[in-house]
NUPA-731917 format. One record per residue (C-alpha): residue in one letter; x, y, z. Coordinates in pm, 1 decimal, decimal comma, padded with zeros to 6 digits. Example, Ala and Ser with C-alpha at 12.3 -4.5 7.8 and 13.67 -1.06 7.14 Angstrom:
REM NUPA-731917
<atom "a" <01230,0 -00450,0 00780,0>>
<atom "s" <01367,0 -00106,0 00714,0>>
//
This chain:
REM NUPA-731917
<atom "m" <01015,2 -00276,0 -00500,0>>
<atom "a" <01175,9 -00003,0 -00713,7>>
<atom "s" <00864,9 00215,2 -00688,7>>
<atom "q" <00851,4 00169,0 -00309,4>>
<atom "h" <01219,4 00272,4 -00287,1>>
<atom "a" <01148,5 00583,1 -00495,5>>
<atom "v" <00856,3 00674,2 -00269,8>>
<atom "s" <01083,0 00632,9 00034,5>>
<atom "v" <01345,9 00859,1 -00123,4>>
<atom "a" <01076,0 01118,6 -00196,6>>
<atom "a" <00959,5 01111,2 00165,7>>
<atom "n" <01317,4 01150,9 00291,3>>
<atom "l" <01374,9 01436,0 00046,5>>
<atom "e" <01070,0 01621,7 00174,8>>
<atom "r" <01197,3 01586,7 00531,1>>
<atom "l" <01540,7 01712,2 00426,1>>
<atom "l" <01386,0 02015,0 00256,4>>
<atom "g" <01183,7 02077,9 00573,2>>
<atom "v" <01504,3 02078,1 00779,7>>
<atom "r" <01663,9 02322,7 00538,1>>
<atom "a" <01360,9 02553,3 00546,6>>
<atom "l" <01373,5 02568,1 00927,0>>
<atom "l" <01749,0 02625,3 00919,2>>
<atom "l" <01722,0 02907,0 00664,0>>
<atom "a" <01449,9 03078,3 00866,9>>
<atom "a" <01664,5 03054,6 01180,6>>
<atom "l" <01973,6 03184,9 00996,4>>
<atom "l" <01780,1 03478,6 00852,3>>
<atom "l" <01646,9 03582,1 01192,0>>
<atom "t" <01989,3 03533,2 01351,4>>
<atom "t" <02163,5 03741,7 01084,1>>
<atom "l" <01921,1 04031,8 01123,4>>
<atom "a" <01931,2 04011,5 01503,6>>
<atom "v" <02311,9 04011,2 01516,8>>
<atom "h" <02345,5 04293,9 01265,8>>
<atom "y" <02087,5 04526,9 01419,4>>
<atom "g" <02061,4 04402,5 01778,7>>
<atom "f" <02423,1 04331,0 01873,3>>
<atom "e" <02566,4 04614,5 01661,1>>
<atom "l" <02803,5 04390,4 01465,8>>
<atom "t" <02893,1 04484,1 01111,2>>
<atom "l" <02781,5 04202,7 00879,9>>
<atom "p" <02783,0 04210,0 00497,5>>
<atom "l" <02404,0 04184,6 00471,2>>
<atom "a" <02392,7 04191,9 00089,3>>
<atom "p" <02584,9 03868,7 00019,6>>
<atom "l" <02432,9 03693,0 00322,1>>
<atom "l" <02076,7 03775,4 00214,0>>
<atom "v" <02154,6 03677,0 -00146,0>>
<atom "i" <02280,1 03335,0 -00030,8>>
<atom "i" <01978,1 03277,5 00196,4>>
<atom "v" <01729,2 03379,4 -00076,0>>
<atom "a" <01908,1 03162,8 -00333,1>>
<atom "l" <01891,9 02862,1 -00100,6>>
<atom "a" <01524,8 02932,5 -00031,5>>
<atom "l" <01443,7 02943,9 -00403,8>>
<atom "f" <01643,5 02626,9 -00461,1>>
<atom "t" <01446,0 02460,3 -00180,0>>
<atom "l" <01114,0 02557,8 -00338,0>>
<atom "g" <01230,1 02431,2 -00676,8>>
<atom "s" <01347,4 02104,8 -00523,9>>
<atom "w" <01015,9 02059,0 -00341,7>>
<atom "w" <00819,9 02113,0 -00664,3>>
<atom "r" <01048,8 01874,6 -00853,7>>
<atom "a" <01010,1 01611,2 -00581,1>>
<atom "r" <00631,1 01632,5 -00609,7>>
<atom "q" <00644,9 01600,9 -00988,0>>
<atom "r" <00892,3 01309,2 -00994,3>>
<atom "s" <00810,5 01131,1 -00666,7>>
<atom "g" <00813,1 00790,0 -00836,4>>
<atom "r" <01146,0 00841,6 -01017,5>>
<atom "l" <01375,1 00976,7 -00745,0>>
<atom "r" <01702,3 00809,7 -00652,5>>
<atom "e" <01941,9 00841,1 -00357,1>>
<atom "r" <02171,7 01068,1 -00556,7>>
<atom "e" <01901,1 01332,0 -00514,6>>
<atom "l" <01957,0 01321,6 -00137,9>>
<atom "i" <02335,2 01347,1 -00149,3>>
<atom "g" <02307,6 01630,9 -00402,9>>
<atom "q" <02080,2 01823,1 -00166,3>>
<atom "l" <02319,5 01767,5 00125,7>>
<atom "v" <02613,0 01890,7 -00084,8>>
<atom "v" <02415,4 02209,7 -00153,3>>
<atom "d" <02355,4 02246,1 00221,7>>
<atom "v" <02726,6 02212,8 00299,4>>
<atom "v" <02827,6 02457,5 00026,2>>
<atom "g" <02558,9 02707,7 00125,9>>
<atom "l" <02649,5 02691,0 00494,8>>
<atom "t" <03018,3 02736,6 00407,2>>
<atom "a" <02937,1 03046,6 00201,2>>
<atom "l" <02729,7 03195,7 00484,6>>
<atom "l" <03004,8 03129,6 00738,7>>
<atom "y" <03268,9 03278,9 00506,0>>
<atom "f" <03095,3 03617,8 00520,4>>
<atom "s" <03025,8 03599,5 00894,7>>
<atom "g" <03353,3 03521,4 01068,3>>
<atom "g" <03443,7 03178,7 00933,6>>
<atom "w" <03560,0 02929,6 01194,2>>
<atom "t" <03522,1 03187,7 01471,4>>
<atom "n" <03145,7 03194,4 01415,2>>
<atom "p" <02983,8 02962,8 01673,5>>
<atom "l" <02726,1 02862,0 01411,4>>
<atom "v" <03000,5 02654,8 01252,1>>
<atom "s" <02870,2 02364,8 01462,6>>
<atom "l" <02570,5 02350,4 01229,8>>
<atom "y" <02794,7 02139,8 01005,3>>
<atom "l" <02680,7 01852,0 01229,3>>
<atom "v" <02322,9 01878,7 01098,2>>
<atom "p" <02392,5 01751,6 00741,3>>
<atom "i" <02612,8 01479,8 00890,5>>
<atom "a" <02329,8 01365,2 01118,1>>
<atom "v" <02086,6 01367,6 00824,9>>
<atom "a" <02329,3 01167,6 00609,9>>
<atom "v" <02374,1 00906,0 00883,8>>
<atom "v" <01999,5 00842,8 00887,0>>
<atom "m" <01926,8 00864,5 00513,9>>
<atom "l" <02232,9 00750,1 00322,2>>
<atom "d" <02457,9 00447,2 00303,6>>
<atom "r" <02809,6 00435,2 00448,1>>
<atom "v" <02995,3 00562,1 00139,6>>
<atom "r" <02766,9 00859,5 00082,2>>
<atom "t" <02765,2 00944,1 00454,0>>
<atom "w" <03143,9 00952,7 00462,8>>
<atom "t" <03138,7 01171,1 00151,1>>
<atom "i" <02925,3 01432,2 00329,0>>
<atom "t" <03146,5 01407,7 00639,6>>
<atom "v" <03461,7 01469,6 00433,9>>
<atom "l" <03298,5 01767,8 00261,8>>
<atom "t" <03208,3 01925,8 00595,4>>
<atom "v" <03562,9 01876,7 00723,5>>
<atom "i" <03701,0 02037,5 00407,5>>
<atom "g" <03458,3 02329,2 00441,2>>
<atom "y" <03548,3 02381,1 00806,9>>
<atom "s" <03920,8 02366,6 00726,5>>
<atom "l" <03888,6 02621,0 00444,6>>
<atom "l" <03707,5 02857,6 00680,1>>
<atom "v" <04010,4 02849,4 00908,9>>
<atom "l" <04223,2 02995,1 00629,4>>
<atom "y" <03971,9 03200,1 00434,0>>
<atom "h" <03695,2 03409,0 00588,9>>
<atom "r" <03578,9 03764,8 00641,1>>
<atom "p" <03599,6 03865,6 01007,3>>
<atom "v" <03307,6 04028,2 01187,3>>
<atom "v" <03387,1 04377,7 01311,8>>
<atom "a" <03209,6 04530,6 01611,6>>
<atom "v" <03137,5 04903,8 01634,3>>
<atom "e" <03357,7 05107,5 01865,2>>
<atom "h" <03100,1 05167,0 02138,3>>
<atom "h" <02992,0 04801,7 02149,9>>
<atom "h" <02912,3 04706,8 02511,6>>
<atom "l" <02967,5 04326,5 02481,9>>
<atom "d" <03308,2 04162,9 02466,3>>
<atom "s" <03393,3 03895,8 02207,5>>
<atom "f" <03385,7 03609,5 02461,6>>
<atom "t" <03029,2 03690,9 02569,2>>
<atom "l" <02919,1 03706,1 02205,5>>
<atom "h" <03085,5 03373,1 02134,3>>
<atom "v" <02914,8 03206,2 02432,2>>
<atom "a" <02577,9 03348,6 02320,7>>
<atom "g" <02642,3 03216,5 01972,7>>
<atom "m" <02723,7 02872,6 02111,2>>
<atom "w" <02394,2 02871,0 02300,3>>
<atom "l" <02205,3 02970,6 01985,9>>
<atom "t" <02384,8 02702,5 01785,2>>
<atom "f" <02293,0 02439,4 02042,3>>
<atom "v" <01927,2 02542,5 02035,2>>
<atom "l" <01913,7 02534,1 01654,8>>
<atom "a" <02090,4 02199,2 01629,8>>
<atom "a" <01879,3 02046,1 01906,0>>
<atom "v" <01551,4 02158,8 01746,6>>
<atom "l" <01648,3 02049,9 01396,2>>
<atom "i" <01790,0 01710,9 01495,1>>
<atom "t" <01495,7 01638,3 01727,6>>
<atom "w" <01238,4 01731,0 01463,5>>
<atom "f" <01412,4 01533,6 01194,2>>
<atom "g" <01483,0 01237,0 01421,5>>
<atom "t" <01125,7 01204,0 01546,0>>
<atom "s" <00986,6 01228,5 01192,8>>
<atom "m" <01226,5 00956,5 01078,0>>
<atom "v" <01128,7 00734,1 01370,9>>
<atom "n" <00762,3 00773,6 01277,3>>
<atom "l" <00849,6 00691,4 00916,3>>
<atom "l" <01037,2 00379,8 01023,4>>
<atom "r" <00746,7 00273,1 01244,3>>
<atom "v" <00503,0 00307,8 00953,3>>
<atom "r" <00743,5 00118,6 00728,5>>
<atom "e" <00774,8 -00164,2 00980,5>>
<atom "q" <00395,8 -00191,8 01000,8>>
<atom "a" <00374,6 -00202,6 00620,3>>
<atom "l" <00643,3 -00472,1 00606,5>>
<atom "a" <00461,6 -00676,4 00870,5>>
<atom "a" <00137,8 -00652,9 00671,8>>
<atom "e" <00324,7 -00750,0 00354,7>>
<atom "r" <00483,7 -01049,8 00526,5>>
<atom "e" <00142,3 -01163,0 00647,2>>
<atom "e" <-00003,0 -01123,7 00299,5>>
<atom "n" <00288,1 -01316,8 00146,4>>
<atom "l" <00236,6 -01595,7 00397,6>>
<atom "r" <-00131,0 -01612,6 00313,2>>
<atom "n" <-00050,2 -01611,6 -00059,6>>
<atom "e" <00192,2 -01899,2 -00008,5>>
<atom "q" <-00081,5 -02095,9 00164,7>>
<atom "i" <-00322,2 -02019,2 -00118,6>>
<atom "i" <-00064,6 -02119,1 -00380,1>>
<atom "g" <-00010,1 -02444,0 -00192,3>>
<atom "v" <-00382,9 -02513,9 -00193,1>>
<atom "a" <-00406,4 -02425,2 -00563,7>>
<atom "t" <-00114,4 -02654,0 -00647,4>>
<atom "l" <-00274,0 -02935,6 -00452,7>>
<atom "a" <-00606,6 -02871,2 -00629,1>>
<atom "a" <-00441,2 -02883,0 -00971,9>>
<atom "g" <-00270,3 -03211,5 -00887,8>>
<atom "t" <-00593,2 -03352,5 -00748,5>>
<atom "a" <-00778,2 -03253,7 -01066,7>>
<atom "h" <-00527,2 -03445,4 -01275,0>>
<atom "e" <-00553,4 -03751,9 -01052,4>>
<atom "l" <-00935,2 -03749,0 -01046,0>>
<atom "s" <-00984,6 -03730,1 -01420,5>>
<atom "t" <-00918,7 -04103,2 -01474,7>>
<atom "p" <-01140,7 -04245,0 -01194,7>>
<atom "l" <-01422,1 -04006,8 -01289,9>>
<atom "g" <-01403,5 -04134,3 -01646,9>>
<atom "s" <-01424,1 -04491,3 -01523,1>>
<atom "i" <-01721,1 -04408,6 -01298,6>>
<atom "a" <-01898,9 -04245,2 -01591,4>>
<atom "v" <-01850,3 -04550,1 -01816,4>>
<atom "i" <-01963,3 -04799,9 -01553,1>>
<atom "a" <-02263,3 -04588,8 -01445,1>>
<atom "s" <-02369,5 -04546,8 -01806,8>>
<atom "e" <-02359,6 -04920,4 -01867,5>>
<atom "l" <-02555,7 -04986,9 -01548,1>>
<atom "a" <-02812,9 -04721,3 -01638,3>>
<atom "d" <-02875,5 -04892,4 -01972,6>>
<atom "q" <-02958,3 -05213,7 -01790,1>>
<atom "a" <-03149,7 -05067,0 -01493,7>>
<atom "q" <-03519,5 -04984,4 -01467,7>>
<atom "g" <-03738,5 -04749,0 -01264,5>>
<atom "a" <-03598,7 -04575,6 -00956,3>>
<atom "q" <-03259,5 -04741,2 -00992,2>>
<atom "r" <-03223,0 -04596,7 -01342,4>>
<atom "e" <-03312,9 -04247,5 -01214,9>>
<atom "q" <-03050,2 -04273,3 -00940,6>>
<atom "l" <-02785,4 -04378,0 -01191,8>>
<atom "e" <-02880,1 -04088,6 -01421,8>>
<atom "t" <-02845,6 -03851,1 -01125,5>>
<atom "l" <-02504,6 -04003,3 -01057,6>>
<atom "l" <-02404,2 -03948,7 -01421,3>>
<atom "a" <-02516,8 -03583,2 -01398,9>>
<atom "q" <-02304,9 -03530,4 -01086,0>>
<atom "v" <-02006,2 -03695,6 -01253,9>>
<atom "a" <-02052,6 -03462,8 -01552,1>>
<atom "i" <-02048,3 -03164,7 -01316,5>>
<atom "c" <-01725,3 -03287,9 -01158,5>>
<atom "r" <-01560,5 -03341,9 -01498,4>>
<atom "d" <-01671,1 -02996,0 -01615,0>>
<atom "t" <-01532,0 -02839,4 -01298,9>>
<atom "l" <-01200,6 -03019,8 -01341,1>>
<atom "g" <-01187,1 -02909,5 -01703,4>>
<atom "r" <-01232,5 -02545,0 -01605,5>>
<atom "l" <-00963,8 -02584,1 -01344,0>>
<atom "r" <-00716,7 -02719,2 -01599,4>>
<atom "r" <-00800,7 -02447,0 -01853,9>>
<atom "t" <-00764,1 -02175,6 -01591,0>>
<atom "a" <-00427,1 -02309,2 -01476,8>>
<atom "s" <-00301,5 -02322,1 -01837,0>>
<atom "g" <-00435,3 -01975,3 -01921,2>>
<atom "d" <-00673,3 -02099,9 -02189,4>>
<atom "e" <-00985,8 -01981,1 -02007,7>>
<atom "a" <-01084,8 -01652,2 -02174,8>>
<atom "a" <-01457,0 -01589,8 -02146,3>>
<atom "p" <-01608,0 -01305,0 -02353,4>>
<atom "p" <-01751,7 -01000,8 -02175,3>>
<atom "m" <-02101,0 -01045,9 -02036,6>>
<atom "p" <-02345,3 -00847,2 -01821,7>>
<atom "v" <-02282,3 -00898,7 -01454,5>>
<atom "n" <-02642,0 -01005,9 -01388,3>>
<atom "e" <-02611,2 -01282,1 -01650,0>>
<atom "m" <-02291,2 -01400,9 -01484,5>>
<atom "v" <-02467,8 -01426,4 -01147,1>>
<atom "e" <-02763,2 -01606,8 -01308,6>>
<atom "e" <-02519,5 -01855,5 -01460,7>>
<atom "l" <-02366,7 -01910,3 -01116,8>>
<atom "g" <-02718,6 -01975,8 -00984,9>>
<atom "t" <-02764,7 -02242,7 -01251,1>>
<atom "r" <-02439,4 -02407,8 -01151,3>>
<atom "l" <-02542,1 -02387,0 -00785,6>>
<atom "a" <-02863,5 -02573,1 -00868,5>>
<atom "l" <-02656,6 -02853,2 -01017,7>>
<atom "y" <-02451,8 -02882,3 -00699,3>>
<atom "r" <-02756,1 -02851,9 -00473,4>>
<atom "p" <-03073,8 -02948,7 -00661,4>>
<atom "r" <-03296,3 -02834,9 -00374,0>>
<atom "s" <-03147,1 -02486,8 -00353,4>>
<atom "r" <-03278,3 -02182,6 -00539,8>>
<atom "l" <-03132,5 -01839,3 -00605,3>>
<atom "q" <-03344,8 -01523,1 -00593,7>>
<atom "l" <-03168,5 -01245,9 -00786,4>>
<atom "t" <-03267,6 -00879,1 -00771,0>>
<atom "c" <-03086,6 -00607,2 -00966,9>>
<atom "d" <-03070,4 -00232,8 -00914,1>>
<atom "g" <-02860,9 00033,8 -01081,5>>
<atom "p" <-02858,7 00307,9 -01343,7>>
<atom "g" <-02911,3 00182,3 -01697,8>>
<atom "s" <-02834,7 -00170,1 -01803,1>>
<atom "a" <-02608,2 -00399,3 -01606,9>>
<atom "p" <-02237,8 -00329,1 -01668,0>>
<atom "e" <-02049,7 -00576,1 -01882,1>>
<atom "i" <-01744,9 -00738,3 -01728,6>>
<atom "r" <-01498,7 -01000,4 -01840,3>>
<atom "p" <-01582,1 -01280,8 -01595,4>>
<atom "d" <-01262,1 -01414,0 -01448,5>>
<atom "p" <-01287,5 -01787,4 -01360,7>>
<atom "t" <-01134,8 -01732,3 -01017,3>>
<atom "l" <-01385,2 -01457,2 -00939,6>>
<atom "q" <-01675,0 -01676,2 -01052,6>>
<atom "q" <-01549,7 -01960,2 -00834,2>>
<atom "a" <-01516,0 -01726,9 -00535,2>>
<atom "l" <-01875,6 -01606,1 -00575,0>>
<atom "l" <-01996,6 -01961,3 -00627,0>>
<atom "n" <-01824,5 -02069,5 -00303,1>>
<atom "l" <-02004,3 -01794,5 -00111,4>>
<atom "l" <-02339,9 -01886,6 -00269,5>>
<atom "d" <-02279,7 -02252,4 -00188,6>>
<atom "n" <-02197,8 -02168,0 00174,2>>
<atom "a" <-02529,2 -01982,5 00200,8>>
<atom "a" <-02725,2 -02264,4 00036,2>>
<atom "a" <-02564,9 -02524,1 00263,9>>
<atom "v" <-02703,3 -02368,1 00585,0>>
<atom "s" <-03043,6 -02247,0 00465,4>>
<atom "e" <-03345,1 -02446,0 00353,7>>
<atom "q" <-03501,4 -02129,3 00211,0>>
<atom "p" <-03394,6 -01975,5 -00123,4>>
<atom "v" <-03069,9 -01779,7 -00117,2>>
<atom "e" <-03126,5 -01411,1 -00188,6>>
<atom "c" <-02870,7 -01225,3 -00401,8>>
<atom "r" <-02899,0 -00847,8 -00437,4>>
<atom "l" <-02697,8 -00696,6 -00718,9>>
<atom "r" <-02639,3 -00319,1 -00730,9>>
<atom "w" <-02407,1 -00113,7 -00946,0>>
<atom "s" <-02303,9 00247,4 -01001,0>>
<atom "a" <-02060,3 00420,4 -01233,1>>
<atom "d" <-01754,5 00279,1 -01058,6>>
<atom "r" <-01874,1 00027,9 -00798,9>>
<atom "l" <-02036,3 -00314,4 -00791,2>>
<atom "e" <-02216,8 -00442,4 -00480,6>>
<atom "i" <-02321,2 -00804,0 -00431,9>>
<atom "d" <-02515,2 -00900,0 -00117,6>>
<atom "i" <-02577,4 -01266,9 -00041,9>>
<atom "l" <-02842,8 -01329,9 00225,9>>
<atom "d" <-02956,6 -01658,3 00375,1>>
<atom "q" <-03181,6 -01768,0 00659,2>>
<atom "g" <-02936,5 -01998,1 00834,6>>
<atom "p" <-02789,0 -01972,0 01185,9>>
<atom "g" <-02601,4 -01651,0 01104,7>>
<atom "f" <-02304,0 -01515,4 01299,9>>
<atom "d" <-02246,8 -01411,3 01659,5>>
<atom "l" <-02099,3 -01067,8 01591,6>>
<atom "p" <-02280,2 -00792,2 01396,9>>
<atom "e" <-02001,5 -00743,1 01143,0>>
<atom "t" <-01645,5 -00852,2 01076,4>>
<atom "s" <-01412,7 -00919,8 00786,4>>
<atom "a" <-01434,1 -01246,9 00599,3>>
<atom "e" <-01067,6 -01322,7 00661,9>>
<atom "a" <-01092,0 -01275,7 01040,3>>
<atom "r" <-01421,0 -01466,2 01067,7>>
<atom "g" <-01280,0 -01751,7 00860,5>>
<atom "k" <-00986,1 -01783,2 01100,1>>
<atom "d" <-01183,1 -01735,2 01421,9>>
<atom "e" <-01488,4 -01948,9 01354,4>>
<atom "g" <-01345,7 -02212,7 01125,2>>
<atom "l" <-01574,2 -02141,8 00829,6>>
<atom "g" <-01331,4 -02322,2 00601,1>>
<atom "m" <-01062,1 -02260,9 00344,5>>
<atom "g" <-01326,9 -02181,6 00081,4>>
<atom "l" <-01417,9 -01854,6 00253,9>>
<atom "l" <-01054,0 -01751,7 00290,2>>
<atom "l" <-00985,4 -01831,4 -00076,4>>
<atom "a" <-01294,6 -01638,9 -00185,1>>
<atom "n" <-01189,0 -01339,8 00027,7>>
<atom "a" <-00834,4 -01349,6 -00112,1>>
<atom "t" <-00965,4 -01364,9 -00469,7>>
<atom "i" <-01200,8 -01069,9 -00422,1>>
<atom "e" <-00924,5 -00868,1 -00253,9>>
<atom "r" <-00705,1 -00937,9 -00558,3>>
<atom "f" <-00962,3 -00747,7 -00765,8>>
<atom "g" <-00952,0 -00457,5 -00519,3>>
<atom "g" <-01272,0 -00564,1 -00345,4>>
<atom "q" <-01375,2 -00635,1 00012,0>>
<atom "v" <-01588,5 -00900,0 00181,4>>
<atom "s" <-01765,1 -00842,5 00513,3>>
<atom "l" <-01988,5 -01078,4 00709,1>>
<atom "r" <-02291,2 -00949,1 00899,1>>
<atom "h" <-02567,0 -01096,3 01112,2>>
<atom "r" <-02920,4 -01029,7 00992,7>>
<atom "p" <-03152,1 -00904,0 01270,9>>
<atom "e" <-03432,5 -01128,5 01143,5>>
<atom "g" <-03196,9 -01427,5 01143,1>>
<atom "g" <-02942,7 -01553,5 00896,5>>
<atom "a" <-02618,3 -01428,5 00747,7>>
<atom "h" <-02542,6 -01138,0 00517,5>>
<atom "v" <-02227,4 -01153,9 00302,2>>
<atom "a" <-02151,9 -00808,6 00158,1>>
<atom "i" <-01915,3 -00793,0 -00140,6>>
<atom "r" <-01788,8 -00460,2 -00272,3>>
<atom "l" <-01589,5 -00448,4 -00597,4>>
<atom "p" <-01451,6 -00158,3 -00805,2>>
<atom "l" <-01566,6 -00196,9 -01164,0>>
<atom "r" <-01235,3 -00070,9 -01304,6>>
<atom "q" <-01066,3 -00385,4 -01170,4>>
<atom "l" <-01308,8 -00612,5 -01355,8>>
<atom "e" <-01204,2 -00502,8 -01705,7>>
<atom "v" <-01532,3 -00335,3 -01790,8>>
<atom "a" <-01604,5 -00346,3 -02161,2>>
<atom "s" <-01656,0 -00004,1 -02316,7>>
//
């Protein structure tokens, strides 16, 4: 949350610096136009020095914001607005003070503060502008017109008011629309985060239920194993083979429950292994679940297969996807494994009924077509490692599950 706040402050700071850059450009053009076009005597030297100094400060602040975008705080914003108020006061001091119609530009930092800052800091900027305006009433250098000037002071003041309105309208509109777009993007990000949190809560609920179920099933599975073993010792022929098959299935269940308990307690720490060996091991486990199924593995990539630290949750997610393919296809399940320097691709292909649409995300298809919680859990697990799952229909019939994973998220062994 702190990093997101710092990023938001950095974005607001860049918009504030953009407003200042536009304002300085407008003030520079206005100063030159008034001095040379309207034949008014302005102290160009101090005015240009102030404008250049503010421009250099803006460039320095922009560079600093880029370098420290993740460590910015709101005091950066109020400091920048204080500089704006002080700089505008200095410019107005040398150009007529409170009689200068550009004095209304004091409203720009107030408007920016209302959008960006909290109540206390906004009132601080408002008080500073009021103090600056009040000081200009008492202290300022008047603007003197040349003797043959053809415009009276009232006409010049009205023209200045028009120019002030145009500047303020452009700056406030530009800043306001950019802030609205920022808020819209932020609302979309918050909505996506709320949806992800809701999905994570559902997954945590399922995981909690699974852990409790594993604890409850350990005792009856032990009893089944003891009774089946005793019956197998007494049985003969086909009955004995069936009981031995039952004992093998019970052993698989107890091994699965044991892995679940070790994973929940954090004791599961498998050593690094080549990714192709991990998939082959999953194929062996799949054969235990479905004795009639078979996995065809093909590998492609530069050099030897990358070594990863196989996370139990990732293995279970891949096993769920392999089991889904084996459940709907009487033919062997094909698994294509490809890797590059920074990417791992796993394609699971079956010859089952396939899907209706050519391609969609695993999360959406799981919700729309009721493919089960296993697919949603597998998708959530792979997304946690920075990966993506997409479901495709094979033209020759069957389903194609495409898994894309960044190797850096899999703790690649060097």
